C-alpha positions in Angstrom: 4.1 152.5 172.5 6.5 149.8 171.2 9.8 151.6 171.8 12.3 149.4 173.6 15.8 150.1 174.7 18.5 147.4 174.6 22.0 147.6 176.1 25.2 145.7 175.5 28.3 146.1 177.6 31.9 146.0 176.4 35.1 145.8 178.3 38.6 147.0 177.2 41.9 148.1 178.6 43.2 151.4 177.5 45.9 153.8 178.6 45.9 157.6 178.3 47.6 160.7 179.6 46.0 164.1 180.0 48.2 166.8 178.4 48.8 169.9 180.5 46.7 168.6 183.4 47.5 169.6 187.0 47.0 166.2 188.6 48.3 162.7 188.6 46.5 161.8 185.4 49.1 163.8 183.4 51.1 160.6 183.7 50.5 157.7 181.3 48.2 155.3 183.1 45.6 152.7 182.2 42.0 151.8 183.0 39.8 148.7 182.7 36.9 150.5 180.9 33.3 149.3 180.8 31.2 150.8 178.0 27.4 150.3 178.0 25.8 151.1 174.7 22.0 151.6 174.7 19.9 151.9 171.5 16.2 152.5 171.1 13.7 151.3 168.5 10.8 149.1 167.8 11.0 145.3 167.7 10.7 143.9 164.2 7.0 142.9 163.7 7.3 141.3 160.3 6.6 137.5 160.8 8.8 136.7 157.8 11.9 138.6 159.1 14.4 136.3 160.9 14.9 139.2 163.4 11.3 139.0 164.5 10.9 140.5 167.9 14.3 142.2 168.0 15.1 145.9 168.1 18.5 145.0 166.8 20.5 141.8 166.7 23.0 142.0 169.7 25.6 140.4 167.4 25.3 143.2 164.9 25.6 145.8 167.6 28.7 144.0 169.0 30.3 144.0 165.5 29.7 147.8 165.1 31.0 148.7 168.6 34.0 146.4 168.2 34.9 147.9 164.8 34.5 151.5 165.9 35.7 151.5 169.5 36.9 148.3 171.2 39.1 146.9 168.4 40.6 150.4 167.9 41.3 151.2 171.6 41.9 148.0 173.4 45.5 147.9 174.8 46.1 151.3 173.1 47.7 154.5 174.5 45.5 157.5 173.7 46.9 161.0 173.8 46.0 164.5 172.7 47.4 165.9 169.5 48.6 168.9 171.6 51.1 166.6 173.3 54.4 165.9 171.6 52.9 162.5 170.6 55.1 162.0 167.6 57.8 160.8 170.0 55.8 157.7 170.7 57.0 156.4 167.3 60.5 156.2 168.6 59.6 153.5 171.2 57.9 150.9 169.0 58.5 147.9 171.2 56.4 149.4 174.0 54.1 151.7 172.1 53.0 149.7 169.0 49.4 150.7 169.6 48.7 154.4 170.1 46.1 156.8 168.9 46.5 160.5 168.7 43.2 162.4 169.0 42.1 166.0 168.5 40.8 166.3 172.1 41.9 165.7 175.7 41.2 162.0 176.1 39.0 162.3 179.2 36.2 159.9 179.9 33.8 162.7 178.9 35.5 163.5 175.6 35.8 159.8 174.7 32.0 159.4 175.0 31.5 162.4 172.7 33.7 160.7 170.1 32.1 157.3 170.6 28.6 158.7 170.2 29.6 160.4 166.9 31.2 157.1 165.6 28.3 154.9 166.6 25.5 157.2 165.3 27.0 157.0 161.9 27.0 153.2 161.8 23.6 152.3 163.3 20.8 151.1 161.0 18.2 153.9 160.4 15.4 152.1 162.2 17.3 152.4 165.6 18.8 155.3 167.4 21.6 155.7 169.9 19.9 156.4 173.2 22.8 156.6 175.7 26.4 155.6 176.5 27.9 155.0 179.9 31.7 154.7 180.2 33.2 153.5 183.5 36.8 154.5 183.8 37.1 152.9 187.3 34.7 150.8 189.4 33.2 154.0 190.9 33.8 156.7 188.3 31.9 157.1 185.0 30.5 159.5 182.5 27.2 159.3 180.6 26.0 160.6 177.3 22.3 160.8 176.4 20.9 161.6 173.0 18.1 163.6 174.5 20.7 166.0 176.0 22.4 166.5 172.7 19.7 167.5 170.2 
């Protein structure tokens, strides 16, 4: 009965385009994303541990999320590998930062990718509980570990 969830929010700017989509989002456009990362575990009980009382040091969580997600995607254009994305290389002055992914870069699919990346980096004593990704101020997707067992 000592399980605690902690959450850290991250903000980044990212552009994407949805290949073969039938709406406006087929055009390159950007969002101010807000990512909430929630982990679950037991606070450290060892009196000699400098992390006494913490599930995980927020600074360590920040470092992992920045390395795996924010640093990689902030001010980056993300497109599906099904699009003729190789042409992006021909306009380096405006598209220095781009990422070609093996999926349609929807909010939902981004979360699936993020969950996979983060689960591999977290210490074994904590688990990824949930992710929430706001694409706009009133539109978001959520991922829960309990739904993905």
